[in-house]
C-alpha positions in Angstrom: -2.9 -38.3 0.0 -2.0 -35.5 -2.5 -5.1 -33.5 -1.5 -4.2 -33.9 2.2 -0.6 -32.7 1.6 -1.9 -29.8 -0.5 -3.9 -28.6 2.5 -1.0 -29.3 4.8 1.2 -26.9 2.9 -1.0 -24.0 3.9 0.7 -21.5 6.2 3.4 -24.0 7.2 0.8 -26.3 8.8 2.8 -29.4 7.7 5.7 -28.4 10.0 3.5 -27.3 12.9 4.0 -29.3 16.1 0.7 -28.4 17.7 -2.8 -29.3 16.5 -4.1 -26.1 15.1 -7.1 -27.4 13.2 -10.5 -27.9 14.8 -11.4 -30.8 12.5 -10.0 -32.7 9.6 -12.5 -34.5 7.4 -12.9 -36.4 4.2 -16.3 -36.4 2.6 -16.9 -38.9 -0.2 -19.5 -38.6 -2.9 -20.2 -42.3 -2.5 -22.1 -41.8 0.8 -19.5 -41.9 3.6 -17.1 -39.6 5.5 -14.1 -39.8 7.8 -13.4 -37.1 10.4 -11.4 -36.5 13.5 -14.6 -35.3 15.4 -16.5 -38.6 16.0 -20.3 -38.2 16.2 -21.7 -39.0 19.7 -24.8 -40.7 18.4 -24.8 -43.1 15.5 -28.2 -41.8 14.6 -26.7 -38.5 13.7 -24.4 -39.9 10.9 -26.9 -39.6 8.1 -28.0 -36.1 9.1 -24.4 -35.1 9.5 -23.4 -36.5 6.1 -26.3 -34.5 4.5 -25.1 -31.4 6.3 -21.5 -31.9 5.0 -22.4 -32.5 1.3 -24.6 -29.4 1.3 -21.9 -27.1 2.6 -20.3 -24.6 0.1 -16.8 -25.9 0.7 -18.1 -29.2 -0.7 -20.5 -28.2 -3.4 -18.2 -25.6 -4.9 -15.4 -28.1 -5.4 -17.1 -29.8 -8.4 -15.3 -29.8 -11.7 -17.5 -27.1 -13.0 -17.0 -24.8 -10.0 -13.3 -25.5 -9.5 -11.7 -26.4 -12.8 -8.2 -25.6 -11.4 -8.8 -28.1 -8.5 -7.2 -25.6 -6.2 -7.5 -25.1 -2.5 -10.3 -22.8 -1.5 -11.2 -21.2 1.8 -14.7 -20.7 3.1 -16.3 -19.1 6.1 -18.6 -21.7 7.7 -21.5 -20.3 9.8 -22.1 -21.7 13.3 -24.0 -25.0 13.5 -24.6 -27.8 15.9 -22.0 -29.9 14.1 -19.0 -27.5 14.6 -19.5 -26.3 18.1 -21.8 -23.4 17.3 -19.0 -21.0 16.4 -17.9 -19.6 13.0 -15.0 -21.4 11.4 -12.8 -21.0 8.4 -12.7 -24.1 6.2 -9.9 -25.0 3.8 -11.0 -27.6 1.3 -9.5 -29.3 -1.8 -11.2 -31.8 -4.2 -9.9 -35.4 -4.5 -9.6 -36.6 -8.1 -8.4 -40.0 -9.5 -8.3 -40.8 -13.2 -10.3 -37.5 -13.8 -13.1 -38.6 -11.5 -14.1 -36.4 -8.6 -14.4 -38.7 -5.6 -14.8 -36.2 -2.7 -13.3 -33.4 -0.7 -10.6 -33.1 2.0 -11.3 -30.2 4.4 -9.8 -28.6 7.5 -11.6 -26.3 9.9 -9.8 -23.5 11.7 -11.0 -20.9 14.2 -10.4 -17.2 13.4 -8.1 -17.0 16.4 -6.0 -20.0 15.2 -5.6 -18.6 11.7 -4.6 -15.2 13.1 -2.0 -16.9 15.4 -0.6 -18.8 12.4 -0.5 -15.5 10.4 1.4 -13.8 13.3 3.8 -16.7 13.4 4.3 -16.5 9.7 5.1 -12.7 10.0 7.9 -13.5 12.3 10.5 -10.6 12.4 8.5 -8.2 10.2 6.1 -6.6 12.7 5.8 -3.3 10.8 2.4 -2.8 9.3 -0.6 -5.0 9.4 -0.8 -8.3 7.5 -4.1 -9.5 6.2 -5.0 -12.8 4.6 -7.6 -12.9 1.9 -9.0 -15.6 -0.3 -9.3 -15.2 -4.1 -12.6 -13.4 -3.7 -11.1 -10.8 -1.3 -12.8 -12.2 1.8 -10.8 -11.3 4.9 -9.7 -14.6 6.6 -7.2 -13.4 9.2 -5.3 -10.4 10.3 -2.2 -9.8 12.4 -3.8 -6.8 14.1 -3.8 -7.2 17.9 -7.2 -5.4 18.4 -10.2 -4.3 16.3 -8.7 -0.7 16.3 -5.6 -2.0 14.6 -7.4 -3.6 11.7 -7.6 -1.6 8.5 -10.9 -2.0 6.7 -11.5 -1.3 3.1 -14.8 -0.1 1.5 -16.2 -1.5 -1.8 -14.4 1.1 -4.1 -11.0 0.4 -2.4 -11.5 -3.4 -2.7 -12.3 -2.9 -6.3 -9.0 -1.0 -6.8 -7.1 -3.7 -5.1 -8.8 -6.4 -7.1 -8.0 -4.5 -10.3 -4.4 -4.1 -9.3 -3.8 -7.8 -8.3 -5.2 -9.1 -11.6 -2.2 -7.9 -13.6 0.6 -8.9 -11.3 1.3 -11.5 -8.5 2.9 -8.8 -6.3 3.0 -5.1 -6.1 1.7 -2.1 -4.3 -1.0 0.6 -4.4 -1.7 3.8 -2.5 -5.2 4.3 -1.0 -5.4 7.7 0.5 -3.0 7.8 3.5 -2.4 4.0 3.3 0.0 2.1 1.2 -1.0 -1.5 0.4 1.4 -4.1 -0.9 0.3 -7.6 -1.9 1.8 -11.0 -2.8 0.1 -14.2 -3.9 0.9 -17.3 -1.9 2.0 -20.7 -3.1 -0.4 -23.6 -2.5 -3.1 -21.1 -1.6 -5.8 -19.5 -3.7 -5.5 -16.1 -2.1 -3.2 -13.2 -1.3 -1.5 -11.5 1.7 -1.9 -7.8 2.0 0.5 -5.6 4.0 -1.0 -2.3 5.0 1.1 0.7 6.1 -0.6 3.8 7.3 0.9 7.3 7.3 1.1 7.3 11.1 2.9 4.0 11.2 5.3 5.3 8.6 6.1 8.3 10.7 6.7 6.2 13.8 9.0 3.7 12.0 12.7 4.0 11.1 11.9 5.0 7.5 9.5 7.7 8.8 12.3 9.0 11.1 14.7 9.2 8.2 12.1 10.8 6.0 11.4 13.5 8.7 15.1 14.2 9.1 15.4 14.6 5.3 12.3 16.8 5.2 13.7 19.0 7.9 17.1 19.2 6.0 15.2 20.1 2.8 13.2 22.7 4.6 16.3 24.2 6.2 18.1 24.2 2.9 15.1 25.9 1.2 14.9 28.5 4.0 18.6 29.2 3.6 18.2 29.7 -0.1 15.2 32.0 0.4 17.0 34.1 3.0 20.1 34.3 0.7 17.9 35.4 -2.2 16.3 38.1 0.0 19.7 39.3 1.2 21.1 39.4 -2.3 18.0 41.2 -3.6 18.3 43.8 -0.9 22.0 44.3 -1.6 21.4 44.7 -5.3 18.6 47.2 -4.6 20.9 49.2 -2.3 23.7 49.2 -4.9 21.3 50.4 -7.6 20.1 53.2 -5.3 23.7 54.1 -4.4 24.7 54.1 -8.1 21.8 56.5 -9.0 22.8 58.8 -6.1 26.4 58.9 -7.1 25.6 59.4 -10.8 23.3 62.4 -9.8 26.0 63.9 -7.6 28.6 63.5 -10.4 26.4 65.3 -13.0 24.7 68.1 -11.0 25.8 71.1 -9.0 24.9 70.7 -5.4 24.0 74.4 -4.9 21.9 75.2 -8.0 21.0 71.5 -8.8 21.8 72.2 -12.5 23.9 70.1 -14.8 27.6 70.7 -14.2 30.6 70.7 -16.6 30.9 66.9 -16.5 27.3 66.4 -17.5 27.7 68.9 -20.3 30.6 67.0 -21.9 28.9 63.6 -21.3 25.6 64.7 -23.0 27.5 66.7 -25.7 29.4 63.6 -26.8 26.2 61.7 -27.3 24.4 64.5 -29.2 27.5 65.2 -31.3 27.7 61.6 -32.3 24.0 61.5 -33.2 24.4 64.7 -35.4 27.5 63.3 -37.0 25.7 60.1 -38.0 22.7 62.0 -39.4 24.9 64.7 -41.1 23.2 67.5 -39.1 24.8 70.7 -37.8 24.7 71.6 -34.1 25.4 74.7 -32.0 26.6 75.3 -28.5 25.3 78.4 -26.6 27.1 79.3 -23.4 
């Protein structure tokens, strides 16, 4: 019962009113199994049991493979027992008095898991939400089409794996994409939220950022223009000052130093001779 409830907590399945799972099954190590999908022929029971106990979602739930006894998710390949279509299987081991008795599992289609993920997103449609297991295997995405799904290469997945090891939630920038993550309760995996630069520009935050960037550009342009105007004014004032000084110290006809220039330069020379105790003469 505890194992079944643990599986039922996943993605709010316990409160779901519709049947989302393709199959619910309990496989015992003692040689029997119970499932919602009843075999059509009794002769298939032995073969079906052998197929079940050799599946990864059963074999990897042993005490050595899953010491934490946590829920694990697996991608089951198509077979004659599951309708010849790939499924996602959530399984949890059943223990009693430290003895491993069997596994409780639920099978879901990719479309069902995506619908559950979209329902869980609710009123937060911005960005793409991706559901991964603990080994960073993509289980479901909220993207409406293949073009909306953000794929990560091996180096990017390695960066994400390194980042999520140190914290249960956070964010990381990968090129023009910002990826935030959070670990889920009752689920051995994480949810990623991927924001691209294009989505950020189209959103409310992007609009505010564009307005702020334009205001910053306008303010910078005003500062630059003001600096150019002030620099031009200072340059003109410096040229005017030189022109006025030349006119004040020179005769406009002969272009020689005038009386004002004589006394101005004589004061400086007389002071220098006085400081150095040297005589000086004036010839007119």
